[in-house]
C-alpha positions as CSV (number, residue, x, y, z in Angstrom):
1,M,-3.8,-41.2,15.1
2,P,-4.5,-37.6,16.4
3,Y,-2.6,-35.0,14.4
4,P,-0.3,-33.7,17.2
5,D,0.7,-37.3,17.9
6,A,1.3,-37.9,14.2
7,I,3.6,-34.8,14.0
8,A,5.4,-36.0,17.1
9,A,5.9,-39.4,15.4
10,L,7.0,-37.8,12.2
11,D,9.5,-35.7,14.2
12,H,10.8,-38.8,16.0
13,G,11.0,-40.7,12.8
14,M,13.2,-38.0,11.3
15,S,15.2,-37.3,14.5
16,K,18.4,-38.7,13.0
17,R,18.3,-35.6,10.8
18,P,20.5,-32.7,11.9
19,D,17.6,-30.3,12.4
20,T,14.2,-31.8,13.3
21,Q,12.7,-28.3,13.7
22,E,13.2,-27.6,10.0
23,T,11.8,-31.1,9.2
24,V,8.5,-30.3,11.1
25,Q,8.3,-26.8,9.5
26,L,8.8,-28.4,6.0
27,A,6.1,-30.9,6.8
28,L,3.6,-28.2,7.8
29,E,4.4,-26.2,4.7
30,L,3.8,-29.2,2.5
31,M,0.5,-30.1,4.2
32,R,-0.7,-26.5,3.8
33,R,-0.2,-26.8,0.0
34,I,-1.5,-30.4,-0.6
35,P,-4.9,-30.0,-2.3
36,R,-8.0,-32.0,-1.6
37,N,-9.8,-32.1,-5.0
38,R,-6.8,-32.8,-7.2
39,K,-3.4,-34.4,-7.1
40,I,-0.1,-32.5,-6.8
41,T,3.4,-33.8,-7.6
42,A,6.6,-33.3,-5.6
43,D,7.9,-31.2,-8.4
44,E,5.0,-28.8,-8.2
45,L,5.4,-28.5,-4.4
46,H,9.1,-28.0,-4.8
47,R,8.4,-25.0,-7.1
48,Q,5.8,-23.6,-4.7
49,L,8.2,-23.7,-1.8
50,Q,11.0,-22.1,-3.9
51,D,8.6,-19.3,-4.9
52,A,7.8,-18.8,-1.2
53,G,11.6,-18.5,-0.4
54,I,11.8,-22.0,1.2
55,I,14.7,-23.8,-0.4
56,R,14.8,-27.6,0.0
57,D,16.1,-30.2,-2.5
58,L,13.6,-32.3,-4.3
59,R,14.7,-35.6,-2.6
60,S,14.0,-34.1,0.8
61,I,10.5,-33.2,-0.3
62,Q,9.9,-36.6,-1.7
63,R,11.0,-38.3,1.5
64,Q,8.8,-35.9,3.5
65,L,5.8,-36.7,1.4
66,K,6.3,-40.4,1.8
67,A,6.4,-39.9,5.6
68,L,3.3,-37.7,5.6
69,S,1.3,-40.1,3.6
70,A,2.0,-42.8,6.2
71,H,0.9,-40.7,9.2
72,F,-1.8,-38.5,7.8
73,G,-4.9,-38.8,5.6
74,I,-2.9,-38.1,2.5
75,E,-3.2,-40.3,-0.6
76,C,-0.2,-41.2,-2.7
77,D,-1.1,-42.2,-6.2
78,D,1.9,-44.3,-7.2
79,R,0.4,-45.9,-10.3
80,S,2.5,-43.7,-12.5
81,K,5.3,-41.3,-12.2
82,P,5.5,-38.6,-11.0
83,H,3.5,-39.6,-8.0
84,G,0.5,-37.5,-7.1
85,Y,-0.6,-36.5,-3.6
86,R,-3.9,-35.2,-2.2
87,W,-5.9,-35.2,1.0
88,L,-8.4,-38.0,1.2
89,P,-12.0,-36.9,0.9
90,D,-12.8,-37.7,4.6
91,A,-9.5,-36.4,6.0
92,E,-9.6,-33.4,8.2
93,G,-6.8,-31.8,6.3
94,L,-4.5,-29.3,8.0
95,A,-6.3,-26.9,10.3
96,L,-3.3,-24.7,11.0
97,P,-3.8,-22.0,9.9
98,H,-7.5,-22.5,9.5
99,L,-9.0,-19.8,7.3
100,S,-12.2,-18.3,8.6
101,P,-14.9,-17.5,6.0
102,Q,-13.9,-13.8,6.2
103,E,-10.3,-14.6,5.6
104,S,-11.3,-16.9,2.7
105,L,-13.3,-14.1,1.2
106,L,-10.4,-11.7,1.5
107,L,-8.0,-14.2,-0.2
108,R,-10.5,-14.7,-3.0
109,L,-10.8,-11.0,-3.7
110,A,-7.0,-10.6,-3.5
111,E,-6.5,-13.4,-6.0
112,E,-8.9,-11.8,-8.4
113,H,-7.9,-8.2,-8.2
114,L,-4.2,-8.4,-7.3
115,R,-3.1,-11.0,-9.8
116,H,-1.3,-8.5,-12.0
117,L,0.0,-6.3,-9.1
118,L,1.9,-9.0,-7.2
119,P,5.0,-10.9,-8.2
120,P,3.9,-14.1,-10.0
121,K,6.2,-16.2,-7.7
122,L,4.3,-14.8,-4.7
123,M,1.0,-15.6,-6.2
124,K,2.1,-19.1,-7.0
125,S,3.5,-19.7,-3.5
126,M,0.0,-18.9,-2.2
127,D,-1.8,-21.4,-4.4
128,G,-2.5,-23.7,-1.5
129,F,-4.1,-20.9,0.5
130,F,-6.1,-19.8,-2.5
131,E,-7.4,-23.3,-3.1
132,Q,-8.3,-23.6,0.6
133,A,-10.2,-20.3,0.4
134,R,-12.1,-21.5,-2.7
135,R,-13.0,-24.7,-0.9
136,N,-14.1,-22.8,2.2
137,L,-16.4,-20.7,0.0
138,G,-17.9,-23.7,-1.8
139,E,-21.3,-25.1,-1.3
140,G,-22.6,-25.1,2.2
141,E,-24.3,-22.9,4.7
142,S,-21.3,-22.0,6.9
143,A,-19.9,-19.4,4.5
144,K,-23.1,-18.5,2.6
145,L,-22.9,-14.7,3.3
146,E,-19.2,-14.5,2.4
147,R,-19.8,-16.5,-0.8
148,E,-22.5,-14.0,-1.8
149,W,-20.4,-10.9,-1.2
150,P,-18.5,-10.8,-4.5
151,H,-21.8,-10.7,-6.3
152,K,-22.9,-7.7,-4.2
153,V,-19.9,-5.3,-5.0
154,R,-18.3,-4.2,-8.2
155,V,-15.8,-1.6,-9.5
156,V,-17.6,0.3,-12.3
157,A,-15.7,1.8,-15.2
158,T,-15.6,5.6,-15.6
159,S,-14.9,5.4,-19.3
160,Q,-15.7,3.2,-22.3
161,P,-14.6,-0.4,-21.2
162,L,-11.8,-1.9,-23.3
163,L,-10.6,-5.5,-23.4
164,P,-7.1,-5.9,-21.9
165,P,-4.2,-6.2,-24.3
166,K,-2.4,-9.5,-24.6
167,I,0.8,-9.6,-22.5
168,L,3.2,-12.4,-23.0
169,P,3.2,-14.5,-19.8
170,V,7.0,-14.9,-19.8
171,V,7.4,-11.1,-20.2
172,F,5.1,-10.4,-17.3
173,E,6.9,-12.9,-15.0
174,T,10.4,-11.7,-16.0
175,V,9.5,-8.0,-15.5
176,S,7.8,-8.7,-12.2
177,E,10.7,-10.7,-10.9
178,A,13.2,-8.1,-12.0
179,L,11.1,-5.3,-10.3
180,Y,10.8,-7.4,-7.1
181,S,14.5,-8.2,-7.0
182,N,15.9,-4.8,-8.1
183,R,17.6,-6.3,-11.2
184,W,18.4,-4.7,-14.5
185,L,16.2,-5.8,-17.5
186,H,17.1,-6.1,-21.1
187,V,13.9,-5.6,-23.2
188,E,13.0,-5.5,-26.8
189,Y,10.1,-3.0,-27.2
190,A,7.8,-2.1,-30.1
191,N,6.3,1.4,-29.9
192,A,2.8,2.3,-31.1
193,S,3.9,2.5,-34.7
194,G,5.6,-0.9,-34.6
195,K,9.2,0.3,-34.5
196,R,11.4,-2.0,-32.5
197,S,14.2,-1.1,-30.2
198,K,16.4,-2.8,-27.5
199,A,17.4,-1.3,-24.2
200,D,18.7,-2.0,-20.7
201,V,16.2,-0.5,-18.2
202,M,16.0,-0.2,-14.4
203,P,12.5,-1.3,-13.4
204,L,11.0,1.0,-10.8
205,G,7.3,0.5,-10.7
206,L,4.3,-1.4,-12.2
207,A,1.0,0.4,-12.6
208,Q,-2.4,-0.7,-13.9
209,Q,-4.3,2.0,-15.8
210,G,-7.7,0.8,-17.0
211,P,-7.0,-2.5,-18.8
212,G,-3.3,-1.8,-19.5
213,L,-0.2,-2.5,-17.4
214,Y,2.8,-0.1,-17.5
215,L,6.4,-0.5,-16.4
216,I,7.9,2.7,-15.0
217,C,11.7,2.5,-15.6
218,R,14.9,4.4,-16.3
219,F,16.9,3.6,-19.4
220,K,20.6,2.9,-18.8
221,G,22.6,6.1,-18.9
222,Y,19.5,8.4,-18.3
223,D,17.9,9.8,-15.2
224,D,14.4,10.5,-16.4
225,D,11.5,8.1,-15.8
226,R,9.5,6.6,-18.6
227,A,6.5,4.3,-18.9
228,L,6.6,1.2,-21.1
229,A,3.3,-0.6,-22.0
230,L,3.9,-4.3,-21.0
231,H,1.9,-5.5,-24.0
232,R,4.5,-3.8,-26.3
233,I,7.4,-5.6,-24.7
234,Q,8.3,-8.4,-27.1
235,S,10.9,-10.0,-24.9
236,A,12.5,-9.5,-21.6
237,A,15.6,-11.0,-19.9
238,M,16.6,-10.3,-16.3
239,S,20.2,-9.5,-15.6
240,T,22.3,-10.9,-12.8
241,L,23.2,-7.3,-11.9
242,D,21.2,-5.6,-9.3
243,F,20.8,-1.9,-8.6
244,Q,20.0,0.5,-5.8
245,R,16.6,2.1,-6.2
246,P,16.9,5.8,-6.8
247,K,16.1,7.8,-3.7
248,D,14.5,10.5,-5.8
249,F,11.9,8.2,-7.3
250,D,8.4,7.8,-5.7
251,L,5.7,6.0,-7.6
252,K,2.9,7.8,-5.8
253,R,4.5,11.2,-6.6
254,Y,4.9,10.0,-10.2
255,D,1.1,9.4,-10.4
256,D,0.3,12.6,-8.5
257,E,2.2,14.6,-11.0
258,G,-0.1,13.4,-13.8
259,R,2.4,11.2,-15.6
260,F,-0.1,8.4,-16.2
261,R,-2.5,11.1,-17.6
262,F,0.1,12.1,-20.2
263,G,1.3,15.2,-18.4
264,N,4.7,16.6,-17.5
265,G,4.1,17.3,-13.9
266,E,3.1,21.0,-14.4
267,R,0.5,22.4,-12.0
268,I,-1.9,24.9,-13.3
269,R,-4.8,27.1,-12.0
270,L,-7.7,26.0,-14.2
271,S,-10.8,28.0,-14.7
272,F,-13.8,27.2,-16.9
273,S,-17.5,27.7,-17.2
274,I,-19.9,24.7,-17.3
275,S,-23.6,24.4,-17.6
276,H,-25.3,23.7,-14.2
277,D,-26.7,20.3,-15.2
278,Y,-23.3,19.1,-16.4
279,G,-21.3,20.7,-13.6
280,R,-23.5,19.7,-10.7
281,H,-21.4,16.6,-10.0
282,L,-18.3,18.8,-9.4
283,L,-20.0,20.3,-6.4
284,E,-20.0,16.7,-4.9
285,M,-16.7,15.5,-6.3
286,P,-14.4,18.5,-6.7
287,L,-11.4,18.6,-8.9
288,S,-9.1,19.6,-6.0
289,S,-9.2,20.6,-2.3
290,D,-9.0,24.3,-3.3
291,Q,-11.7,24.2,-5.9
292,V,-14.0,27.2,-5.9
293,A,-17.4,27.0,-7.6
294,K,-19.5,30.2,-8.3
295,E,-22.9,30.3,-9.8
296,Q,-23.1,32.9,-12.6
297,K,-26.1,35.0,-13.7
298,D,-27.1,32.6,-16.4
299,G,-27.2,29.7,-13.9
300,S,-24.0,28.1,-15.1
301,L,-21.0,27.4,-12.8
302,R,-17.6,29.0,-12.9
303,I,-15.1,26.4,-11.6
304,T,-11.6,27.3,-10.5
305,A,-9.1,24.6,-9.2
306,T,-5.4,23.8,-9.0
307,V,-4.8,20.6,-11.0
308,M,-2.0,18.9,-12.9
309,D,-2.1,19.8,-16.6
310,S,-2.3,16.8,-18.9
311,L,-3.7,15.5,-22.2
312,L,-6.3,13.5,-20.2
313,L,-7.5,16.8,-18.6
314,T,-7.8,18.4,-22.1
315,Q,-9.8,15.3,-23.3
316,W,-12.0,15.5,-20.3
317,L,-12.9,19.1,-20.9
318,Q,-13.4,18.5,-24.6
319,G,-15.8,15.6,-23.8
320,F,-18.4,18.2,-22.5
321,G,-18.5,19.8,-25.9
322,E,-20.4,23.1,-25.9
323,E,-21.4,22.6,-22.2
324,V,-17.9,23.9,-21.3
325,W,-16.6,27.3,-22.4
326,N,-14.1,30.1,-21.6
327,V,-11.4,27.6,-20.5
328,Q,-8.3,29.4,-19.0
329,R,-5.1,27.8,-17.9
330,Q,-2.6,29.7,-15.7
331,R,0.7,28.2,-14.6
332,H,0.5,27.6,-10.8
333,A,3.8,29.5,-10.2
334,E,2.4,32.5,-12.0
335,A,-0.9,32.2,-10.1
336,T,0.9,32.4,-6.7
337,D,3.3,35.3,-7.6
């Protein structure tokens, strides 16, 4: 039976239901998420739909799956419970929406690089699309160039690579959900020396710095912003109480002020001398838009730029050793007086 006719038959078969449009929409959502190379249960599909914000009871999903397996090339393995569903190997599957090779590549890159920057529920709700993208980029000539692309590009570390710290999965999911939903969090946290403390915090942002993930938050009763390393959070519980995001908080500004570089948001006018060989790259990649570079009599460079003061800046300068000298810091307010 052609698929449009099958959907019509499905709609007609469910026409005694109060809302046949919702029935067809649910059928399409289920078909998008049924895999081809493995079986999926009604419970798994139920969770995926919930994560995507589609609320249906389990019995409705089970009835819909039974109807779909009767009209489409979907196999129902009823030899044991819970029943498993998958597209038959020779079935066309659901072509709406059909992912092009370019869209499949984009989804694969998103799955790989955004896994820790998107809410886990959102990632889970996209499982069916990610699987379709992986299948589209499998063996075959149709997507050969797209399949090769991830092997042609790479983000290269600018410092000594470190392995990521271990983050408790339940902590990451709870923190992400509270951040997404604007809910208060109760956390138990161990600092770098191992001292534990408990606090109620307002989650405001999540940032990845190198291999680490950091939660930017405000402690209850305070109005300053702090960063907690996720791998040091021992437990997290999301409150039923929500909050209004502070209008004076901006994650980009927080970063621009050097907070992730262990600074306090103070701008300075920095000047230093650097040997030409070591400072040449600063002529191509300046420290700031107002950087001035002057060649000195001995061939070295005198660099002057307005930057955010931070511990990371100090460590960067110290990393040049004797190739950098005569470092001067002037508060930006003083420099513009």
